[in-house]
C-alpha positions in Angstrom: 95.1 111.1 103.8 92.8 113.3 106.0 91.0 111.1 108.6 88.7 112.0 111.4 88.7 109.2 113.9 86.1 108.7 116.7 86.5 106.3 119.5 83.1 106.3 121.0 81.3 104.1 118.7 81.4 100.4 117.8 82.4 99.6 115.3 85.1 102.3 115.2 84.1 104.8 112.4 86.6 107.0 110.7 85.6 109.7 108.1 88.1 110.3 105.3 88.0 113.6 103.3 88.1 112.8 99.6 89.3 115.0 96.7 87.9 114.0 93.0 91.1 112.2 92.4 90.2 109.7 95.1 87.3 108.1 93.3 89.2 104.8 93.0 89.2 104.6 97.0 85.6 104.4 97.1 84.3 103.2 93.6 83.6 99.7 95.1 80.9 101.0 97.3 77.3 100.1 96.0 73.9 100.0 97.4 71.1 97.7 96.4 69.4 98.7 93.1 66.3 99.8 94.7 68.2 102.2 97.0 69.9 103.9 94.0 66.8 106.3 93.6 67.3 107.7 97.1 71.2 108.2 97.4 72.7 107.7 93.8 75.8 106.1 93.2 79.5 106.7 93.8 80.0 107.3 90.0 77.2 109.8 90.1 78.7 111.7 93.1 82.1 112.0 91.6 80.5 113.0 88.2 78.8 115.9 89.8 80.2 119.4 89.0 78.8 120.9 92.0 80.8 123.5 93.9 81.3 123.8 97.7 80.6 119.9 98.2 82.9 118.0 100.5 83.2 114.3 99.8 83.8 111.7 102.5 84.5 108.0 102.9 83.2 106.2 105.8 85.8 103.6 107.0 85.7 100.9 109.7 88.5 98.3 110.2 90.6 100.1 107.5 88.3 99.8 104.7 85.9 102.3 103.0 82.4 100.9 103.7 80.1 104.0 102.9 80.0 107.5 101.5 78.4 110.8 102.1 78.5 114.5 100.7 78.6 117.7 102.9 76.8 120.4 101.1 78.1 123.8 102.2 75.8 125.7 100.0 72.7 124.2 101.2 71.1 127.3 102.7 71.6 129.0 99.3 70.0 126.2 97.5 67.3 125.2 99.5 64.6 127.5 101.2 64.0 125.2 104.1 67.8 125.5 105.1 69.1 128.3 107.4 72.2 130.2 107.6 74.9 128.0 109.2 73.2 124.7 108.1 75.2 121.9 106.3 73.5 119.5 104.0 73.8 115.9 104.2 73.6 114.3 101.0 74.2 111.0 99.1 74.5 109.0 102.3 75.2 105.4 101.6 76.6 102.2 103.4 77.8 99.5 101.0 75.1 96.8 100.8 77.8 94.1 101.6 78.1 95.9 105.0 74.5 96.9 105.7 72.8 95.4 108.7 75.9 95.6 111.0 75.4 98.5 112.8 77.8 100.8 110.8 75.0 103.2 109.4 73.8 103.7 113.0 77.5 104.1 114.3 78.1 106.7 111.3 75.0 108.7 112.3 76.2 108.6 116.1 79.7 109.8 115.2 78.8 112.3 112.6 77.7 115.2 114.8 80.8 115.4 116.9 83.1 115.1 113.8 81.0 117.9 112.1 81.3 120.1 115.0 85.0 119.6 114.8 85.4 119.8 111.0 83.0 122.6 110.7 83.1 124.6 113.8 80.8 127.4 112.4 78.0 124.9 111.5 74.8 125.2 113.5 72.8 122.2 112.1 72.8 119.2 109.8 69.9 118.9 107.5 68.9 116.4 105.0 66.0 115.3 103.1 64.8 111.7 103.0 62.1 110.2 100.7 58.8 109.5 102.5 58.8 105.9 101.1 62.1 105.3 102.5 60.8 104.3 105.9 64.0 102.5 107.0 66.0 105.5 106.4 63.4 107.9 108.0 63.5 105.7 111.3 67.3 105.5 111.2 67.5 109.2 111.1 65.0 109.8 113.9 66.8 107.3 116.1 69.9 109.3 115.3 68.5 112.5 117.0 67.3 114.1 113.7 64.0 116.0 114.0 61.3 115.8 111.3 60.7 119.6 110.7 57.3 118.9 109.1 58.2 120.3 105.8 57.9 118.3 102.7 60.4 119.0 100.0 58.9 118.2 96.4 62.2 118.6 94.6 63.3 115.1 95.0 64.0 112.7 92.2 61.9 109.9 93.6 59.2 112.0 94.9 58.3 114.1 98.2 60.8 114.1 100.9 60.8 114.8 104.5 63.1 117.5 105.9 65.0 116.6 108.9 67.6 118.6 110.9 69.9 117.8 113.6 71.4 120.7 115.9 75.1 120.9 116.1 75.2 123.9 118.2 72.7 125.8 120.4 70.5 128.3 118.4 
């Protein structure tokens, strides 16, 4: 088991790198039905045949309570991403655990973890649906900057492009 532990947040957050064979470790994670259009499902993430995608469980108190993907080919796929950018995709906290500060703690811990796990990465980039105002606020509070770009390729409509520097430019 590959865990990255952080001691600086409450609740304590750990990131566990997953392989496709680890589906059973996170298959219980679900978001509310109205959130699926924004982040998908665990089954969708594991069924995807994309290359250069790293899968992670978000763990607290020994239990997997969330999930995300790090897209290593983001700059080759999206014109708004730059060399050295990582893409944050399919970020989800299980709906049974939402409202407890886990998402906030995860977003606070993620930059240091990514600096350690991906030493060459310059920034973390994501898209968030313009209708998903709770997520927009959460990312802004976590230090992401809205670039002003709008990505029209989302399944649920237009998306803000947001970026968080991991290293000085």
